[in-house]
N, C-alpha and C positions, 0 to 999 in steps of 0.2 A: 504494500500500500504506500503510494507516494505521499510525502508530507509536504505541506505548503506553509509558508510563514504567515503569521497573523496579519490581517489587514491593518493598514496604518490609520491612526487617529487623524482627525482633521488637521490638528496643529502640526503633527509629524509630516503629513502630506505637504502642507504649505512650506515647511522648512526644507524638505528635500527638493521641492519644485524650485524654490529660490536658489538653492545651492546648484542645482542642475543648470538653471538659466545663467548662472555665473561661471559656468564651465566645468563644474565638478561632475565627472562621468560616473564616479562611484555612487553619487546621489541618484543618477538615472538608473543604475543597476538596482538600487534599493527600491525605487518606485515600481520597477518591473517585478522584482522578486516578491514583494509584498502584495502584488495584485494577481499573482498566478492562481491563487485560490478562486478569484473571480472568473478567470478563464476556464478553469475546471468546472465551475458551477454552470457556466453558460453552455459549454459544449455537451453537457449531459443530454440536453434535449435533441441534439443532432446525432447522438451516438446510436448506432445499430450494428447488426452483425456484418453488414457490408462495408462499414467504415471503421478504420483502425483508430482507436482512441488517441494514440500518440500523434497520429497525423492531424487529428482535430485539434489537439492541444497546440501543436506547432503552428497551425493556421491561426488559431485564436491568439497565440502569443504574438504573431506578426501584427494583428490588429491592436493588441495592447501596446506594442512598441510604437506603432504609428500614433496612438493616442498620447503617449508620453511626449513624443516629438512635437506634436501639433497643439497640445492643450494650452489654452489661453486663460490663465486664472483671473485675468482682469475682466473677463465676461461673467464672472460669478460661477457658482456651482462647484461641485467636487470633481476631481479627476476620475473617481470611481464611476460616476454617472456617465461622463463623457466616454470613458474607456469601454463601458458596457455596449454603447452604440457602435463604437469602432470594431469591437470584437464580433458583434452580431453581423455587421456589414461584411467583414472579412469572410466569415463562415458562409453567409448568403452568396457572396461572389463565388466561393468554391462550389456551392451547390448548383448555381447557374451554369458553371463551367462543366460540371458533371452531366447535367441534363443535355447540354450542347453536344458533349462527346457521345452520349448515349444515342442521340439522333443520327449520328454519322454512321452510315452503313458501308462497310468495305466490300469491294468486289471479291475479296479473298476470304471474307469471314465465313466460317462453316455455317451452313443453313440446314444440314441434314446428313444422312448417311446413305450410301448406295447398298445394293443387296449383299455386297461382299463385306460390309461393315466399314468401308472407308468414308472419311468425311468428304462432303461435296460442298462447293461454294457456288456463288453466282457465276464465277468465271467458268466453272465446269459445265454449266448448263447453257451457256451462251456460245454461239459459234465464234470462231477466231475474229472474223471481220467485225462482229458486233462488239466484242471486247475492245478491239482497237479503237472503234468509233467512240465508245463510252469513255474509255480512258483519255482519249484525245479531248472529248468534251469537258471532262473534269479538269484536265490540265489547262485548257483554254479559259475555263471559268475562273480558276484560282489565279492564273496569270493576269487575266483582265482585272481581277480584284487588286492584285499587287500593283499593276500599272496605275490604277486610280489613286492608290496611296502614295506612290512615288511622285505623281503629278502634284500632290498637295504638300510635298516637302517645300518649306518656305525658303530654304537656302538654295539658290539656283546652282551654285557650284556642287553642293551635295547631290542634287538631282541629276546634273550632267554626268557626274562621276559614276553614279549607280547605273545610269542608262548605258554609258560606254563600257563599263566593266562587265555587265551581264547581258549586253546586246538585247535589251528589252524591245526594241523596235526594228529588229531584223538587221541591224548594222553589224552584227557579229560581236563576239566578246573581245575585250582588250585587256592586256596586262596592265598592272599598275605603272610600269615603266612607260608603256605606250601612252597611257592617259596623262601621265606627268609631262611627257614631251609635248603632247597636244595642247595642254593647258599652260605650259611654261612654268611649272612648279616642280618641286622635288618629289621623288617617289615616296619618301617617308611621309611627306605632307599629304599626298594622295591617300596613303594607308590610314592616316589618322582621320581624315575627313570621311573615308569610306566606312571605317569602324563606327564613327559617330552616327552616320546616316543609317547604317544597318540596325543600330540599337533603336533609333527612332521608328524605323519601319517595323521592327519586331513588335514594339509596343502598340503601334497603330493597327497592325494586322490582327493581333490577338483581340484587340478591343472591338474591331469591326467585323469579325467573322460571324 
């Protein structure tokens, strides 16, 4: 049985919050450690046989950390109240993602068994031409989705580098060295811009799926 530290009293909470705002990272650790009991309490209603309790605790703890990072004591109220909402939000985000994944059907996912006891999938019951057509459609759909997100990159240089590097509009892929020469900047600078742009795209892509 895991043991959690007792919740902080209001005056203790205010003291550690002030210390944390003044740069004391140990105070932040205290605020998190003494609110883990709250995380455990909230995740109970989301726990079932299909979900690992430790995973739920981890997700709830992310919400708690976000709460400690963003809580504004000047608006009144207790951290514990604000943290409860943040923990709930993080868990609900996880559940929405679970439902989204459950709706996705893979062409290769087993859907039954043949008379010999072998697993069969959608791919097995579709002719080769149909499979190629469907996979091409899925590829084009996600590629189109990605292009739309690339077009919304606010930084024009980031947008151009991603398009050139990955040949999104049929121009062929280019190495970082080739892109650097074309733009008149160093290869290492291209690498840094590309990495930053890919991080932005990953976030936008996951949010808009």
